[in-house]
C-alpha positions as CSV (number, residue, x, y, z in Angstrom):
1,M,58.6,59.8,6.9
2,A,54.9,60.4,7.5
3,A,53.7,60.3,10.9
4,S,51.4,57.4,10.0
5,E,54.0,55.4,8.6
6,E,54.6,52.1,10.6
7,F,57.8,52.0,12.5
8,A,59.6,49.0,13.5
9,V,62.8,48.9,15.7
10,L,64.0,45.3,14.9
11,T,63.7,45.2,10.9
12,D,64.7,47.4,7.8
13,F,68.1,49.2,8.4
14,Q,68.6,52.0,6.1
15,N,70.2,55.4,5.7
16,I,68.0,58.3,6.1
17,I,68.7,61.3,3.9
18,N,66.7,64.5,3.5
19,G,63.9,62.8,5.5
20,K,63.6,59.7,3.6
21,K,65.0,56.0,3.7
22,S,67.7,55.4,1.4
23,S,69.2,52.2,0.2
24,T,72.7,51.3,-1.4
25,A,73.9,48.8,-4.0
26,E,76.5,47.5,-1.5
27,T,75.6,46.4,2.0
28,R,77.5,44.7,5.3
29,H,76.4,43.5,8.5
30,G,77.5,43.6,12.0
31,I,78.3,40.6,14.3
32,N,76.4,39.4,17.5
33,P,79.2,39.5,19.9
34,A,77.7,36.9,22.0
35,T,77.1,34.3,19.3
36,G,79.4,35.2,16.4
37,S,76.3,35.0,13.9
38,P,75.5,37.8,11.6
39,N,73.2,40.9,12.4
40,P,70.9,42.2,9.7
41,E,72.4,44.0,6.4
42,V,72.8,47.8,6.5
43,P,74.0,50.1,3.9
44,V,77.3,51.1,2.8
45,S,77.2,54.8,2.0
46,T,79.1,56.2,-0.9
47,E,80.4,59.8,-1.7
48,T,77.4,60.7,-3.4
49,D,75.2,59.6,-0.4
50,V,77.6,62.1,1.6
51,D,77.2,64.9,-0.9
52,N,73.2,64.4,-0.8
53,A,73.0,64.2,3.0
54,V,75.5,67.6,3.3
55,A,73.4,69.2,0.6
56,A,69.9,68.5,2.3
57,A,71.7,69.4,5.8
58,Q,72.8,72.8,4.4
59,E,69.3,73.5,3.0
60,A,67.4,72.6,6.1
61,F,69.9,74.8,8.2
62,K,68.6,77.8,6.5
63,T,65.0,77.2,8.2
64,W,66.0,75.2,11.2
65,S,68.3,77.9,12.5
66,E,65.6,80.3,12.5
67,V,63.1,78.3,14.5
68,P,62.9,79.7,18.0
69,F,64.7,78.1,20.7
70,A,61.5,77.1,22.5
71,E,60.0,75.3,19.7
72,R,63.3,73.4,19.0
73,A,63.3,72.3,22.7
74,S,59.6,71.1,22.2
75,A,60.7,69.2,19.4
76,L,63.1,67.5,21.6
77,R,60.7,66.7,24.2
78,A,58.3,65.3,21.5
79,F,61.1,62.9,20.2
80,A,61.7,61.7,23.8
81,D,57.9,60.9,23.9
82,G,57.9,59.2,20.5
83,L,61.0,56.9,21.6
84,E,59.5,55.9,24.8
85,P,57.0,53.2,23.4
86,Y,59.9,51.5,21.6
87,A,62.3,51.5,24.6
88,A,62.0,47.8,25.1
89,D,62.8,46.8,21.4
90,F,65.4,49.2,21.6
91,A,67.0,47.7,24.4
92,K,66.6,44.2,22.7
93,L,68.4,45.5,19.7
94,L,71.0,47.2,21.9
95,T,72.1,43.9,23.3
96,Q,71.9,42.0,20.2
97,E,74.4,44.5,18.4
98,Q,76.5,45.6,21.3
99,G,76.4,42.7,23.7
100,K,75.7,44.3,27.1
101,P,73.5,42.6,29.5
102,L,69.9,43.5,28.6
103,S,69.4,45.0,32.3
104,F,72.3,47.6,31.2
105,A,70.9,48.0,27.6
106,T,67.6,49.0,29.1
107,G,69.3,51.5,31.5
108,E,71.1,53.2,28.5
109,V,67.9,53.5,26.4
110,Q,66.2,55.0,29.4
111,N,69.2,57.5,30.2
112,G,69.3,58.4,26.4
113,I,65.4,59.2,26.6
114,K,66.3,61.1,29.8
115,A,69.1,63.1,28.2
116,L,66.8,64.3,25.4
117,R,64.5,65.9,28.1
118,D,67.2,67.2,30.3
119,T,69.0,68.7,27.0
120,A,65.6,70.2,26.3
121,D,65.4,72.0,29.7
122,L,68.5,73.8,29.2
123,S,68.8,77.5,27.7
124,L,71.6,79.6,26.1
125,P,70.5,83.1,26.5
126,D,72.3,86.2,25.3
127,E,74.5,87.8,27.5
128,I,74.2,91.7,28.2
129,I,77.9,92.8,28.8
130,E,76.8,96.6,28.7
131,E,73.6,98.6,28.4
132,S,74.0,102.5,28.8
133,D,72.6,105.1,27.1
134,K,75.0,105.3,24.6
135,R,75.5,101.6,23.6
136,K,74.7,98.1,24.2
137,I,77.1,95.2,24.0
138,V,75.3,91.4,23.4
139,V,77.1,88.5,23.0
140,R,75.1,85.7,21.2
141,H,75.5,82.1,20.6
142,T,74.7,81.3,16.9
143,P,74.6,77.9,15.3
144,I,77.6,76.7,13.5
145,G,75.9,75.1,10.6
146,V,76.0,71.5,9.5
147,A,77.3,68.9,12.4
148,V,78.5,65.5,12.1
149,G,78.1,63.1,15.2
150,I,80.5,59.9,14.9
151,V,79.2,57.7,17.4
152,P,81.5,54.8,19.1
153,W,80.3,51.1,19.6
154,N,80.4,51.1,23.4
155,F,77.2,53.0,24.1
156,P,75.8,53.4,20.8
157,F,72.4,54.5,21.9
158,Y,73.1,57.1,24.5
159,L,76.1,58.6,22.9
160,E,73.9,59.4,19.6
161,I,71.6,61.2,21.9
162,Q,74.4,63.0,23.6
163,K,75.4,64.5,20.1
164,L,72.1,64.7,18.4
165,A,70.2,66.6,21.1
166,P,72.5,69.6,21.7
167,A,73.1,70.1,18.0
168,V,69.5,70.4,17.2
169,L,68.5,72.5,19.9
170,T,71.2,75.1,19.3
171,G,69.7,75.0,15.6
172,N,72.4,73.1,13.8
173,T,71.4,70.2,11.7
174,I,73.3,66.9,12.2
175,I,74.4,63.8,10.2
176,I,74.8,60.8,12.4
177,K,77.6,58.3,11.6
178,P,77.1,55.2,13.8
179,S,79.9,52.6,14.3
180,P,80.3,50.1,11.6
181,F,80.2,47.5,14.4
182,T,77.0,49.0,16.1
183,P,74.9,50.8,13.3
184,Y,71.4,49.2,14.2
185,C,70.1,51.5,16.9
186,G,71.7,54.4,15.5
187,L,70.0,54.1,12.1
188,K,66.6,53.5,13.8
189,I,67.0,56.6,16.0
190,V,67.3,58.8,13.2
191,E,64.6,57.0,11.2
192,L,62.0,57.8,14.3
193,A,63.3,61.3,14.5
194,Q,61.8,62.0,11.0
195,R,58.6,62.3,12.6
196,F,59.5,65.0,14.8
197,F,62.0,67.2,12.8
198,P,62.0,68.7,9.3
199,P,63.6,66.7,6.5
200,G,67.5,67.3,6.4
201,V,67.7,68.2,10.2
202,V,68.7,65.0,11.4
203,Q,70.1,62.4,8.9
204,G,71.9,59.0,9.4
205,L,74.5,57.5,7.1
206,S,75.8,53.9,7.9
207,G,79.2,52.9,6.0
208,G,82.7,51.2,6.2
209,D,86.0,52.7,6.9
210,N,85.6,55.3,4.0
211,L,82.6,57.2,5.5
212,G,84.5,58.8,8.5
213,P,87.2,60.2,6.3
214,W,84.6,61.5,3.6
215,L,82.7,63.4,6.3
216,T,85.6,65.0,8.0
217,A,87.2,66.2,5.0
218,H,83.8,67.4,3.5
219,P,83.7,71.1,3.0
220,G,80.2,71.2,3.4
221,I,80.5,70.3,7.1
222,D,81.1,72.6,9.8
223,K,81.5,71.0,13.2
224,I,82.6,67.5,14.0
225,S,81.5,65.8,17.6
226,F,83.6,62.5,17.9
227,T,83.6,60.1,20.3
228,G,86.4,57.1,20.1
229,S,90.1,56.6,20.8
230,T,92.8,59.1,20.9
231,A,94.5,57.8,18.0
232,T,91.4,58.2,15.7
233,G,90.8,61.4,17.3
234,K,94.2,62.9,16.1
235,K,93.2,61.7,12.5
236,V,89.7,63.3,12.7
237,M,91.4,66.8,13.9
238,E,93.9,66.6,11.2
239,S,91.3,66.3,8.6
240,A,89.1,69.0,10.0
241,S,91.8,71.1,10.2
242,K,92.2,71.6,6.4
243,T,88.8,73.5,6.4
244,L,89.1,74.7,10.2
245,K,86.0,72.7,11.1
246,R,84.9,73.1,15.0
247,V,85.6,69.7,16.8
248,T,84.7,68.3,19.8
249,L,86.8,65.4,20.8
250,E,86.0,62.8,23.5
251,L,88.8,60.3,23.5
252,G,90.6,57.6,25.5
253,G,91.4,57.6,29.2
254,K,93.6,55.6,31.7
255,D,91.6,56.4,34.9
256,A,93.1,55.8,38.0
257,A,91.4,55.0,41.5
258,V,93.6,56.1,44.6
259,V,92.5,53.9,47.7
260,C,93.5,55.2,51.0
261,K,94.2,53.1,54.0
262,D,91.1,54.2,56.0
263,V,88.4,52.9,53.6
264,D,85.8,50.0,54.4
265,I,87.9,47.4,52.6
266,E,85.1,45.0,51.7
267,A,82.6,47.7,50.5
268,A,85.2,49.7,48.4
269,A,86.7,46.6,47.0
270,A,82.9,45.6,45.6
271,K,82.4,49.0,44.3
272,L,85.7,49.6,42.6
273,M,85.4,46.4,41.0
274,T,81.8,46.9,39.7
275,L,83.0,50.3,38.2
276,G,86.1,48.7,36.7
277,F,84.5,45.6,35.0
278,I,81.1,47.3,33.9
279,N,80.3,47.2,30.3
280,S,83.2,44.5,30.3
281,G,85.7,47.4,31.0
282,Q,84.5,49.0,27.6
283,V,84.0,52.4,29.1
284,C,86.4,55.3,28.4
285,L,85.7,56.5,32.0
286,A,86.2,53.2,33.7
287,I,88.6,52.4,36.2
288,K,91.9,51.2,34.7
289,R,94.4,51.3,37.3
290,L,94.3,51.1,40.9
291,Y,96.6,52.5,43.4
292,V,96.1,50.9,46.9
293,H,97.9,52.1,50.0
294,E,100.3,49.5,51.1
295,D,98.9,49.2,54.6
296,I,95.6,47.7,53.4
297,Y,96.8,46.3,50.0
298,E,96.6,42.5,50.7
299,K,93.5,42.5,52.5
300,F,91.9,44.6,49.7
301,L,93.4,42.4,46.8
302,A,91.6,39.4,48.8
303,A,88.5,41.2,49.0
304,A,88.5,42.4,45.4
305,I,89.5,39.0,43.9
306,A,86.7,37.4,46.0
307,F,84.2,39.8,44.4
308,A,85.4,39.3,40.9
309,K,85.3,35.7,41.1
310,N,81.6,36.0,41.2
311,I,81.1,38.2,38.7
312,N,78.8,36.4,36.1
313,V,80.1,36.6,32.6
314,G,77.7,35.5,29.7
315,A,75.5,36.4,26.7
316,G,73.6,39.8,27.6
317,T,70.1,37.9,27.3
318,E,70.9,35.4,30.1
319,E,69.5,36.2,33.5
320,G,71.8,37.4,36.0
321,V,74.7,38.2,33.6
322,F,77.0,41.0,34.6
323,M,79.6,41.1,31.9
324,G,78.8,40.3,28.7
325,P,81.2,39.8,25.5
326,L,83.7,42.4,24.3
327,Q,81.8,44.0,21.2
328,N,83.8,43.0,18.4
329,S,86.7,40.7,17.2
330,M,89.1,43.5,16.6
331,Q,89.0,44.4,20.3
332,F,89.0,41.0,21.4
333,E,92.0,40.3,19.9
334,K,93.7,43.6,21.1
335,V,92.6,43.2,24.7
336,K,94.1,39.6,24.6
337,T,97.5,40.9,23.9
338,F,97.5,42.9,27.4
339,F,97.8,39.1,28.7
340,E,101.2,39.0,27.4
341,G,103.9,39.1,30.0
342,V,101.4,38.1,32.6
343,T,102.7,35.2,35.0
344,P,100.4,32.2,35.6
345,E,100.1,33.2,39.4
346,Q,98.5,36.5,38.3
347,L,96.6,35.1,35.9
348,S,94.9,32.4,38.3
349,L,94.1,35.3,40.7
350,T,90.9,35.6,39.4
351,N,90.8,32.8,37.2
352,G,91.2,35.5,34.3
353,G,91.7,35.2,30.6
354,W,89.4,33.7,27.8
355,D,87.9,30.3,26.3
356,D,88.4,29.9,22.6
357,S,86.1,26.8,22.6
358,K,83.2,28.9,23.2
359,P,81.3,31.3,20.5
360,G,81.5,35.0,21.2
361,Y,84.3,37.3,22.3
362,F,84.2,36.6,26.1
363,I,87.0,37.7,28.5
364,R,86.6,36.8,32.3
365,P,87.2,39.6,34.8
366,T,90.9,39.7,35.6
367,I,93.1,41.1,38.3
368,I,96.7,41.7,37.8
369,D,98.9,41.9,41.1
370,R,101.4,44.6,41.3
371,P,102.8,44.9,37.5
372,A,105.7,46.7,36.5
373,E,105.0,50.7,36.6
374,D,106.0,50.8,33.0
375,S,104.1,47.5,31.8
376,R,101.6,47.9,28.8
377,I,98.9,46.9,31.3
378,V,99.6,50.2,33.4
379,T,100.6,52.6,31.0
380,A,98.2,51.8,28.1
381,E,94.2,51.8,27.6
382,Q,93.1,48.3,27.7
383,F,89.3,48.9,27.3
384,G,88.6,45.4,28.6
385,P,88.3,43.5,31.8
386,I,91.7,43.5,33.0
387,L,92.6,45.7,36.1
388,P,96.3,46.4,37.5
389,F,96.5,46.6,41.1
390,L,99.4,48.6,42.5
391,T,100.6,49.8,45.9
392,W,101.6,53.5,47.3
393,K,102.6,55.0,50.6
394,D,103.4,58.8,49.7
395,E,100.8,60.9,49.0
396,S,102.8,63.0,46.6
397,D,104.3,60.0,45.0
398,V,100.9,58.4,44.2
399,I,99.8,61.7,42.8
400,A,102.8,61.9,40.4
401,R,102.1,58.3,39.2
402,A,98.4,58.9,38.8
403,N,99.2,61.8,36.7
404,G,102.1,60.0,34.7
405,T,100.1,59.5,31.6
406,R,99.3,61.5,28.6
407,M,95.5,60.7,29.2
408,G,93.4,63.0,31.7
409,L,89.9,62.0,31.3
410,G,88.8,60.9,34.9
411,A,90.1,59.7,38.2
412,S,88.9,59.2,41.6
413,V,90.0,58.9,45.3
414,W,88.6,56.8,48.1
415,S,89.1,57.7,51.7
416,N,86.8,58.3,54.8
417,D,88.9,61.4,55.3
418,L,87.2,64.0,53.2
419,D,90.3,66.5,53.7
420,Q,92.7,64.0,52.4
421,A,90.6,63.0,49.5
422,A,89.9,66.4,48.4
423,R,93.6,67.4,48.7
424,I,94.6,64.6,46.4
425,A,91.7,64.7,44.0
426,S,92.4,68.4,43.5
427,K,95.9,67.6,42.1
428,L,94.8,65.0,39.8
429,Q,95.0,66.0,36.3
430,A,91.6,64.9,34.6
431,G,88.4,66.3,33.5
432,T,86.2,64.7,35.9
433,V,87.6,63.6,39.3
434,W,85.3,61.7,41.8
435,V,85.6,61.1,45.6
436,N,84.1,57.7,46.9
437,T,82.4,57.1,43.5
438,H,83.3,56.8,40.0
439,L,81.4,57.1,36.6
440,E,78.8,59.4,37.8
441,I,77.5,61.9,35.2
442,D,75.3,64.8,35.8
443,P,73.5,66.2,32.7
444,R,74.1,69.8,34.1
445,A,78.0,69.3,34.6
446,P,80.5,69.3,31.8
447,F,82.0,66.2,30.6
448,G,85.4,66.4,28.9
449,G,89.2,65.3,29.0
450,H,92.4,66.8,29.8
451,K,95.6,66.4,27.8
452,E,95.2,63.8,24.9
453,S,91.6,62.5,26.4
454,G,90.1,65.4,24.4
455,I,89.2,68.7,23.3
456,G,86.0,70.3,24.5
457,C,83.3,69.0,26.3
458,E,79.8,67.5,26.3
459,L,76.8,68.0,28.4
460,G,74.9,70.8,30.1
461,V,75.3,74.4,28.8
462,Y,78.9,74.0,28.2
463,G,78.0,71.0,25.7
464,L,75.5,73.3,24.0
465,K,78.2,76.3,23.7
466,G,80.2,73.5,21.8
467,F,77.6,73.6,18.9
468,T,77.7,77.5,18.6
469,N,79.7,80.3,17.5
470,L,80.0,83.5,19.6
471,Q,78.9,86.7,18.0
472,T,79.3,90.0,19.8
473,L,77.0,93.0,18.7
474,Y,78.0,96.4,19.4
475,L,74.6,98.6,19.3
476,N,75.5,102.2,19.1
477,K,72.5,104.2,20.2
478,S,73.7,107.5,19.6
479,A,74.3,107.3,15.8
């Protein structure tokens, strides 16, 4: 796309193949989750579109991989500068397609632009293992080739940037596949990227359920970066294994928060409810189980209920809303099944549940008081605004219960005794563990999961390495 061509965030959603907009014979549309009304039409890509995008990416890789690292970093910074004037429109579009309150959408867009700049400031120099009179041993990080970024629907702007930026900085080309539920910001990010990268370096394909499998199985693709559910991640890995594609999988979580008896009850309850219900619970790293020490349980429960009852739920465009709708009807129906077996008394604690008489996919924040440890709400990822509260007394017991899941994405410990908190935190099986906070991410630190919560990591230098192959050079000086 020529730099002089007009760019509008809110209209004209097309694929980008080899630097150009590309339409398709068939189209589809997403749904505004707050109203149930249709969003604009987007392409439904064909296998030919996939082949064309892969061929363009392979051709572009030949030259982009040879561009100096510093120049690729400069392109990322220029892209960040180019996105900034459109930040307000992207935030509006994000609320329209994803449902989150406009204030949170604005924050996501700003964080995405910042992530471009943060990534551009990273470096991945050669490592000198030995340099003597006789030889030199150098470890290099070389680009893998053609990457695919498969982006989920909960943070479609930020997580696209989190894949795009390290891929192109390390010399790869990338094809972005946004979620069919939230394709709009994803396609427009790629469209604007054409002003800052050569054709074929950053491409975007929208489609239906066929598109993901076509990409993960394609022999011309070398790397898959996927964020989504554990079940789908296993399918991605199985498909990629046929050609030994490199994979980074950021998958589901069942994060436990362990609350010790010495916390400030009111303050801790407010923070934990905020972190559990943010984005309507649709965060892989959100708190999804609370283990509260039995000595303070009743007081903590009362404080949490009082806070949750005051959470404002509504359309993301409304003033003062903290929780918008769930993003799509499929997720809405799935989350509703977690209410099965919940007693009327448990449900009435926070006036939880949903209202089928209103448009949109709204579920009110819900606290479940001491469900069975083997119940589905305790063992499965709800990915919605329902929080089970459980009690604990013995430290070794709560550690075992917190670790009693095949997931291991995040966890947190809440205590004024930092020695106790550190002792518990060090024994939790999760990729990220916080003390007296949750969900904080630093772009310099790796983010990834243990067990079935993922393979590999994103962010920081470790995230860059995930888009490279290691190459060791042995230079014999005495030939």
